C-alpha positions in Angstrom: 2.8 -27.0 -2.1 1.6 -25.7 1.3 5.3 -23.8 1.9 5.2 -22.4 -1.5 1.9 -20.5 -0.1 3.1 -19.6 3.0 2.6 -15.7 2.1 0.0 -16.0 -0.4 -2.6 -17.7 1.2 -2.2 -15.1 4.1 -3.6 -12.5 1.7 -0.3 -10.8 1.6 0.5 -11.3 -2.1 3.2 -9.1 -3.9 3.5 -8.1 -7.6 6.3 -6.0 -9.5 5.0 -2.8 -9.5 7.4 0.3 -10.3 10.1 -1.2 -8.4 8.1 -2.0 -5.5 5.6 -4.4 -4.5 1.7 -3.9 -3.9 0.6 -5.9 -0.7 -3.2 -7.2 -0.9 -4.5 -7.5 2.5 -8.4 -7.2 3.4 -7.9 -6.2 6.9 -5.0 -3.5 6.7 -6.9 -1.8 3.5 -10.3 -1.5 5.5 -8.6 -0.4 8.7 -7.3 2.5 6.6 -9.9 3.1 4.8 -12.1 3.6 7.7 -9.4 6.0 9.1 -9.3 8.2 6.0 -12.9 8.7 5.4 -13.0 11.9 7.4 -10.2 13.3 5.3 -12.0 12.0 1.9 -15.3 13.8 2.8 -13.5 17.0 3.8 -11.9 16.8 0.5 -15.3 16.5 -1.2 -14.2 13.2 -2.3 -17.1 11.0 -3.3 -17.8 8.0 -0.6 -16.3 5.2 -1.6 -14.1 6.4 -4.2 -10.5 7.2 -2.3 -9.0 3.5 -2.3 -5.8 2.7 0.1 -3.1 0.7 -1.6 -0.4 -0.7 0.3 3.6 -0.9 -0.8 6.0 -3.4 0.3 8.9 -1.3 1.4 10.4 0.0 4.1 10.2 3.5 3.3 8.6 6.2 5.5 6.7 7.2 2.9 3.2 7.9 1.3 2.0 9.7 -1.9 -1.7 9.9 -3.8 -2.7 9.4 -7.3 -5.2 11.1 -8.8 -6.6 12.7 -6.0 -8.3 9.2 -5.1 -5.8 6.4 -4.9 -3.7 6.8 -1.6 -0.5 4.7 -1.6 1.3 3.7 2.0 4.3 2.0 2.4 4.6 -0.5 5.3 8.0 1.3 6.2 5.7 4.1 7.1 2.8 1.9 9.0 4.8 -0.1 10.9 7.0 2.8 12.3 4.0 5.5 13.1 2.2 4.2 16.2 -0.6 6.4 16.4 -3.5 6.5 13.6 -3.5 10.2 14.6 -0.2 10.8 12.7 -1.2 8.4 10.0 -3.9 10.6 9.2 -1.9 14.0 9.1 0.3 11.9 6.2 -2.6 11.5 4.2 -4.0 14.8 5.0 -0.7 16.4 3.5 -0.7 14.4 0.5 -4.4 15.1 -0.3 -3.2 18.8 0.1 -1.1 18.4 -2.8 -3.7 17.2 -4.6 -6.2 20.3 -3.8 -3.5 22.3 -4.2 -3.2 21.3 -7.8 0.7 20.3 -7.3 1.0 17.8 -10.0 -0.3 19.9 -12.9 1.7 23.0 -11.5 4.8 20.8 -11.4 4.5 19.7 -15.3 4.0 22.9 -16.1 6.9 24.5 -13.9 9.6 21.7 -15.6 8.4 22.1 -19.2 9.2 26.2 -18.3 12.2 25.4 -16.9 13.1 23.2 -19.7 12.3 26.2 -22.0 14.4 28.3 -19.7 17.3 25.6 -19.5 17.6 25.7 -23.5 17.5 29.5 -23.6 20.5 29.6 -21.5 22.1 26.9 -23.4 21.6 28.3 -27.0 23.0 31.5 -25.4 26.0 29.9 -24.4 26.3 28.4 -28.2 25.6 31.9 -29.5 28.8 33.2 -27.3 30.7 30.7 -28.9 29.5 30.6 -32.4 30.2 34.7 -32.5 33.7 34.5 -31.7 33.3 35.6 -27.9 35.0 34.4 -25.3 34.7 30.1 -25.1 35.4 29.5 -21.5 32.1 32.1 -21.2 30.2 30.1 -23.2 31.0 27.0 -21.7 30.8 28.5 -18.1 26.6 29.1 -19.5 26.2 26.1 -20.9 27.4 24.4 -17.2 25.5 26.4 -15.5 22.2 26.3 -17.3 20.9 22.9 -15.7 21.9 23.8 -12.4 19.8 27.0 -12.7 16.7 25.2 -13.4 17.5 22.5 -10.7 18.2 24.9 -8.0 14.8 26.5 -9.3 12.5 22.8 -9.3 14.1 22.4 -5.9 12.9 25.6 -4.4 9.6 25.5 -6.0 9.0 22.2 -4.5 10.1 23.3 -0.9 7.3 26.2 -1.4 5.1 23.1 -2.7 5.8 21.1 0.3 5.2 24.4 2.7 1.7 24.4 1.1 0.7 21.4 1.0 1.5 20.9 5.3 -0.9 24.1 5.9 -3.5 22.7 3.2 -3.2 19.4 5.1 -3.4 20.8 8.3 -6.6 22.9 7.7 -8.0 19.7 6.2 -7.6 18.0 9.5 -9.4 20.6 10.9 -12.2 20.6 8.5 -12.3 16.6 8.7 -12.4 17.3 12.8 -9.5 15.1 13.6 -6.8 15.4 15.9 -4.3 18.3 14.3 -1.5 17.2 16.6 -1.2 14.0 14.1 1.4 16.2 12.6 3.3 17.3 15.5 3.5 13.6 16.2 4.6 12.7 12.6 7.5 15.8 12.6 8.6 14.8 15.6 9.1 11.4 14.7 10.9 12.4 11.7 12.9 14.8 13.7 14.1 12.4 15.7 14.9 9.9 13.0 16.8 12.7 10.6 17.4 15.5 12.9 21.3 14.7 13.0 21.9 14.1 9.4 19.7 17.5 8.4 21.9 19.7 10.7 24.6 19.1 8.1 22.6 19.4 4.9 22.2 22.7 2.8 18.5 23.5 3.1 18.6 24.6 -0.5 19.7 21.6 -1.5 16.9 19.4 -1.0 13.5 19.2 -2.0 11.8 19.3 1.2 11.9 22.3 3.9 13.7 20.8 7.0 11.6 19.2 9.4 12.5 21.4 12.0 11.0 24.4 9.9 7.8 22.2 9.6 7.4 21.2 13.0 7.6 25.0 14.0 5.3 26.2 11.3 2.2 23.5 12.3 2.6 24.1 16.2 2.4 28.0 15.3 -0.5 26.9 13.2 -2.3 24.9 15.9 -1.6 27.0 18.7 -3.6 29.9 16.5 -6.6 27.4 16.4 -9.7 27.9 18.4 -9.8 27.0 22.1 -13.0 25.5 21.4 -12.1 23.0 18.7 -13.2 19.7 19.4 -11.9 16.7 17.3 -15.3 15.1 17.2 -13.6 12.3 14.1 -10.5 11.5 15.9 -10.0 7.8 16.1 -12.0 5.8 18.6 -10.7 3.4 21.1 -12.0 0.8 18.8 -10.1 2.4 15.9 -6.9 2.6 17.5 -7.1 -1.1 18.9 -7.7 -1.9 15.1 -4.7 0.1 13.9 -2.4 -1.4 16.4 -3.3 -4.6 15.3 -2.5 -3.9 11.5 1.0 -2.6 12.5 1.2 -6.0 14.3 0.5 -8.0 11.8 2.5 -6.0 9.5 6.0 -6.8 11.2 4.5 -10.3 12.3 4.9 -10.6 8.5 7.6 -8.2 7.3 10.0 -8.3 9.9 12.7 -10.9 11.4 11.8 -13.0 14.2 14.1 -11.5 16.4 12.7 -7.9 15.5 9.3 -8.9 16.6 10.4 -11.0 19.5 12.3 -7.5 20.6 9.0 -5.4 19.8 6.1 -8.1 21.6 8.5 -9.7 23.9 6.1 -13.0 25.6 5.4 -10.5 28.3 3.4 -8.9 26.5 -0.2 -10.3 26.6 -2.2 -7.6 24.4 -3.8 -8.8 21.3 -1.6 -7.2 19.3 1.6 -9.0 20.7 -0.2 -12.0 20.5 -1.2 -11.4 16.6 2.6 -10.9 15.6 4.1 -13.8 17.6 1.3 -16.1 16.1 2.1 -14.6 12.5 5.9 -15.0 13.0 6.0 -18.3 14.5 3.5 -19.3 11.3 6.1 -18.0 9.2 9.0 -19.8 11.0 7.5 -22.8 10.5 6.3 -23.2 13.9 2.8 -23.9 13.5 1.7 -25.7 16.3 2.4 -22.5 18.8 1.0 -20.1 16.0 -2.5 -21.8 16.4 -2.5 -22.1 20.3 -1.6 -18.3 19.7 -4.4 -17.5 17.2 -7.0 -19.5 19.1 -6.1 -17.8 22.3 -7.3 -14.5 20.1 -10.3 -16.2 18.8 -11.2 -16.8 22.4 -10.4 -13.6 23.1 -12.5 -12.0 20.1 -14.8 -14.6 18.7 -16.3 -12.2 16.5 -12.9 -10.8 14.8 -13.3 -12.2 10.8 -9.2 -11.8 10.5 -8.5 -14.1 13.4 -10.3 -16.6 11.6 -8.5 -15.9 8.4 -5.6 -16.5 10.0 -6.3 -19.8 11.6 -7.0 -20.8 8.0 -3.7 -20.3 7.2 -2.5 -22.1 9.6 -4.4 -25.1 9.0 -3.9 -25.3 5.5 0.1 -25.5 6.2 -0.8 -28.0 8.9 -2.7 -30.1 6.2 -6.1 -29.9 8.1 -8.1 -28.7 5.0 -11.4 -29.3 6.7 -10.3 -26.9 9.4 -9.1 -24.7 7.0 -12.3 -24.3 5.1 -14.2 -24.0 8.1 -12.3 -20.9 9.5 -11.9 -19.0 6.0 -16.1 -19.5 6.0 -16.3 -18.3 9.1 -14.3 -15.5 8.1 -16.3 -14.3 5.4 -19.5 -15.1 7.2 -18.4 -12.4 9.9 -17.4 -10.4 7.3 -20.4 -10.3 5.0 -19.0 -8.2 2.4 -16.7 -8.7 -0.3 -13.2 -9.9 0.6 -11.2 -11.3 -2.2 -8.2 -11.9 -0.8 -9.8 -14.6 1.6 -12.2 -15.7 -1.1 -9.0 -16.6 -2.9 -7.3 -18.4 0.1 -10.5 -20.7 0.6 -11.1 -21.3 -3.3 -6.7 -22.7 -2.6 -7.7 -24.7 -0.2 -11.2 -26.4 -2.0 -9.1 -26.7 -5.0 -6.6 -29.0 -3.1 -8.9 -30.4 -1.1 -11.0 -31.7 -4.1 -14.5 -33.3 -2.3 -17.3 -33.4 -4.5 -18.3 -29.9 -5.9 -15.2 -28.2 -4.1 -13.7 -27.3 -7.5 -16.7 -25.9 -8.7 -17.0 -23.7 -5.5 -13.6 -23.0 -6.2 -13.9 -21.6 -9.5 -17.5 -19.3 -8.4 -15.6 -17.8 -5.4 -12.0 -16.8 -8.0 -14.9 -15.5 -10.4 -16.3 -13.2 -7.4 -13.0 -12.2 -6.2 -12.2 -11.1 -9.7 -15.0 -8.9 -10.1 -14.0 -7.1 -7.4 -10.2 -7.1 -7.2 -8.1 -8.8 -10.1 -5.0 -10.2 -8.6 -2.5 -12.7 -9.9 -3.1 -15.4 -7.0 -6.6 -15.5 -8.2 -6.2 -16.4 -11.6 -3.3 -18.9 -10.2 -5.9 -20.5 -8.1 -8.6 -20.5 -10.9 -6.2 -22.3 -13.0 -5.8 -24.7 -10.7 -9.2 -25.3 -10.2 -10.0 -26.0 -13.6 -7.7 -28.5 -14.0 -4.7 -29.0 -16.5 -7.4 -30.6 -19.2 -9.8 -27.5 -19.3 -8.6 -24.9 -21.8 -10.0 -22.2 -19.6 -7.3 -23.3 -17.2 -4.4 -22.2 -19.9 -6.6 -18.7 -20.4 -6.2 -18.1 -16.6 -2.4 -19.0 -16.5 -2.1 -16.2 -19.0 -3.9 -13.8 -17.5 -1.5 -14.4 -14.3 1.5 -14.0 -15.9 0.3 -10.9 -17.9 -0.4 -9.2 -14.2 3.0 -10.7 -12.9 4.8 -8.6 -15.9 5.6 -11.8 -17.7 4.2 -11.5 -21.5 6.0 -13.9 -23.2 4.8 -16.7 -21.0 1.3 -14.9 -21.0 0.9 -15.1 -25.0 2.5 -18.7 -24.6 -0.7 -20.0 -22.5 -3.1 -17.9 -24.4 -2.0 -19.5 -28.0 -2.5 -23.0 -26.0 -5.8 -21.6 -24.5 -7.1 -20.8 -28.2 -6.1 -24.1 -29.4 -8.3 -26.1 -27.0 -11.2 -23.5 -26.6 -14.3 -22.8 -29.1 -14.1 -19.4 -31.0 -16.2 -16.5 -28.9 -16.1 -18.2 -26.1 -15.3 -15.5 -23.2 -11.9 -17.1 -22.3 -11.2 -17.9 -26.2 -11.7 -14.0 -26.8 -10.2 -13.1 -23.6 -7.1 -15.0 -24.7 -6.9 -13.0 -28.0 -7.1 -10.2 -26.2 -3.5 -11.1 -24.6 -2.5 -11.9 -27.7 
């Protein structure tokens, strides 16, 4: 049972979402939220409204939806070493939002579809009127290409505008605009050789060399007395390094972790990455030693206690695991649904007097903040198989992971066991 939850208990639980996976992790989300808060303020987004979501994918990418939801790929986080560069990426994405590019894109696509249909109608008309059939066929064949080229040119222009607006947003937020240079230099290093062989009119972004040249020119024109007073502090940079190390430890191979963080590296980030990688590989004793070293150096870091709770659970030390998770939550002194869910699972497994009631309470509290499949799964386990509410919780779990038939199956079981008009009976009915 413990092996099944190696990833789940580390509060990195993935659910299918548009061919990718969303990763829930308290530490990563909080560190990134803190880093982009100045951008949210500069963009006039109300406090607390900008939300960070982590997508488990190797893509070097990020995007913003609805103006308030920022999606960042793990591939971007593990490769970008500077929080300034990460802020620049988010500023660029917010530039799309501030420029109203999504709405403009929809309007432009509608216009191009109309234009394409008119061109195609012309082609059909030429053939129907007895004109040169080859001319009509040529018009038909070329209509979609005209629209495609027009849309590519439009998106390239929008990318240039987003760069410009993002740079201005960084300056308004009193952040370091050199973050744009850092990220474009890294992109050029990654794709420069490929881009040298690409027709710039056949892609939807300007060439990286052009974008890098543009931001350098803008930055060179800035006031000489500009002061990036909101640039990441040393503490924030250290936190960002820990987040990167955490993700690399979980998501990369043991060999790559050893290369990125060799034993000669005694930094906290290196210890963190190696402890996680060793836990992933089943080397729990060494993982525990590394984590305890981190805690001895940083007794107030809640996430090191979270990791210790994960390791102790896998070792079968339920009491020690509960103690570690509880200490993590005490240090956070705030809602942390992923850690609360992990603690609830250990309590449900330990099953001492009062443990299951407490696990149920913690799951309900976590669900009020962030509904997650794992939380429903743990809630079902805490209720016990003979309780109709367990079937309802399992129905919610299967609904969240995209298995509607299984969800309805458990919802029907729940309604057979529950009294009508109870909250869980009604929620099961909603699923049906």
